[in-house]
C-alpha positions in Angstrom: 25.1 27.8 -8.3 25.2 28.7 -12.0 27.8 27.4 -14.3 27.9 29.9 -17.2 28.1 28.7 -20.9 31.4 30.6 -21.1 32.9 28.0 -18.7 31.8 25.1 -20.8 33.1 26.8 -24.0 36.5 27.1 -22.2 36.4 23.5 -21.1 35.8 22.4 -24.7 39.0 24.3 -25.7 41.1 22.8 -22.9 40.0 19.2 -23.1 38.9 16.8 -25.8 35.4 15.5 -26.1 36.7 11.9 -25.9 39.3 10.5 -23.5 42.7 10.6 -25.1 44.9 7.4 -25.7 47.5 9.0 -23.3 44.9 9.1 -20.5 44.0 12.8 -21.0 40.5 13.3 -19.5 37.6 14.2 -21.6 35.2 17.1 -20.9 32.7 14.6 -19.6 35.3 13.2 -17.2 36.1 16.6 -15.9 32.4 17.5 -15.3 31.8 14.2 -13.5 34.9 13.9 -11.5 36.3 17.4 -11.0 33.4 19.8 -11.2 31.3 18.0 -8.6 34.1 18.5 -6.1 34.4 22.2 -7.0 30.6 22.7 -6.7 30.7 21.1 -3.2 33.6 23.2 -2.0 31.9 26.4 -3.2 28.6 25.4 -1.7 30.2 24.6 1.7 32.3 27.8 2.0 32.4 30.1 -0.9 34.6 32.8 0.8 36.9 30.3 2.5 37.4 28.2 -0.6 38.3 31.1 -2.9 40.7 34.0 -3.0 39.7 37.5 -4.2 41.3 38.9 -7.3 42.5 42.5 -7.0 40.1 45.3 -8.2 37.4 42.8 -9.2 34.3 41.1 -7.9 35.8 37.8 -9.2 37.3 35.2 -6.9 39.4 32.2 -7.7 39.4 28.6 -6.4 42.8 27.0 -6.9 42.9 23.2 -6.4 44.5 20.0 -7.5 42.3 17.6 -9.3 41.8 13.9 -9.5 42.3 13.9 -13.3 44.0 17.2 -13.9 47.2 18.4 -12.2 45.9 21.8 -11.1 42.9 24.0 -11.9 41.8 27.6 -11.3 38.1 28.2 -11.3 37.0 31.8 -11.5 33.7 32.6 -9.8 31.6 35.5 -8.5 28.5 36.1 -6.5 25.8 37.7 -8.5 23.3 40.3 -7.3 20.9 37.6 -6.1 23.6 35.9 -4.0 24.1 33.0 -6.3 27.6 31.8 -7.2 28.4 32.0 -10.9 31.2 29.8 -12.3 32.8 31.9 -15.0 36.1 30.5 -16.3 38.6 27.7 -16.0 42.4 27.4 -16.4 44.2 24.0 -16.2 47.8 23.4 -15.2 50.0 20.4 -15.6 
């Protein structure tokens, strides 16, 4: 599994580097508590855990999180068969 730098750039836009006073998770919180579950789900069943996007080789894993309400993780399988984690959207 390869998490591309673009994913972490997006994470830095969506979440602060430090936990917020209102309980908003930090980027480190997300990596430790959310991303580990995503990686496990993708490793266990890449096809079953994701849905294909129309006219694309990209798939999406939609899940609720422990620290975030909802998340969409965009992934694809590269030419070597490794899963690449590309992008992130967070919901309420």
